[in-house]
N, C-alpha and C positions, 0 to 999 in steps of 0.2 A: 670288938672281937667278932670274927666271922662266925657264921652259923655252921654248925656241924652238918655233914651231909645227911645224916638221918633226919634231922629236924627240917632241913630244906626239902627233902623228899616228902616227908609227911605233910608239911605245909602246902606243897604243890598239890598233893592228893586232896587235902582239905579245901583248897581254893577251887579245884575242879568240881568237887562234889557240891560246894557252895554255889558255883555257877550253874550246875545242873538243877539244883533246887530252885534257883531263881528263874531258870528257863521254863520250868513247869508252871510258874505263876502262882501256884498255891502250894503250901507245905506238903511234902510227901513223907510219910512215916518211915519208909525204909531208908530214905536218904538221911532223915533226921537222926536215926539210930546210928548210922555210919559216921555222921559228923560228931556225935557225942562220943563215940568210941575213939575217934581220931584225936579229939580234944584231950581225952584222958591220957592217951599214949604220949602225945606231945608234951603234956604237962609233967609226965614222968621224966622226960629228958631235959626240959627247960621249965623251971618253976615260974619264971618271969614272963612266959609267953602270953601275948595278948591276942585273942581271936579276932578282935575288931581291927587289928592292923593288917589282916589278910584280905586282899582284894579278890573277889570271885573271878574265875576264869570261865568265860562263856564257852559252852561246848560247841564244837564245829560239827555239824551234821553233814554227811554226804548228801548230794542232791537226790540220791535214791532212797534215803531213809524217810519213811513215812511215819508220822505219829500213829501208832497202832497199825503195824504192818498187816496183821491178820484182817483187820477191818477193811484195809485198802484192797486186799486180794478178794475178800468176800464181796465188797462193793463192785469190784471189777467184773466178777462173775455175774452179779445181779444186772449190771449195766449191759454186759454182752448178751445175756438172756433176753433182755427186753429190746435190744437193738434190732431194727428191721433189716439192717445191712451191716457188713463188716465195718469196723471202726479203725481209723488211723491211730497212731500213737498219741498224737495231740488231742484228738477227739475223745479217746479213751480216758486219758488223764483228766481232761476237763470235766467229763461226766462223773468220774470218781470223786474229784474234789467237790463238785456240786452236790453229789449224793451224800458226802460226809459233812456238808455244810462248812467247808473250808474255802479260804480265798486262794485261788490257784496262782502259782508263780509263773508269769507269762513267758519269761526267758527260757526256762528249763522244762516247759510243758511236754514237748515231744520226747525229750530225753527221759523224763520220768515215766511217760506213757510206755515207752519201749521197755524200760526195766520193769515196769509193773506187769506188762504182758509176759515177760520172761519169768517173773515170779509166779504168775498164774499158771504158766506152762509147767514150771517145776512142781507146783503144788497139786495141780489137777491133771497132770499127764496129757493124754491125747484129747482131752476135752476141748482144748483151744486149737483152732485151725488157723494156719497162717495163709493169707492170700498174697501171692507175689504181685509185684508191680509198684511203680512209684506212685504214691507212698505205700509202703507195706501196710497191710490191714489185717486185723484179727477178728475172729468171730467164733461162735460155738458151732461145731459141725452139726449138720442136719440129723445124723444118726444118733446124736446124744440128746437132742431136745426132749425126746420121750422119757429119758431116764431122769431128767431134772424135774 
């Protein structure tokens, strides 16, 4: 007998949460609560449901999603404050990864650095100064150094 759409949808949600839980590497309380609630709801619809038969679905993160986005932005500001010259996107991302103690992904480093600079620009306004030229570079404007 085919599964009812409601069970299929709840199982999919359960599998995605299970994948997210495993991606963290250690149990997360807020995810465990959601999993327990989903189990209870699924069992209301299907009394023979087995949670062990559900395979976790690994979450797909965009290249711009940093674990702890606020920490990434704050580390970027810290890196830009201590830099003696404006940094390119790749240099900025590499320095932020090193500052956070993470292994940098080499293939998307410039892409992530560019988006990190845009996030800092959104968060801190005119604090970030863009320097034109290939490659584009970012730094903290001289007028803002006294305020920091």
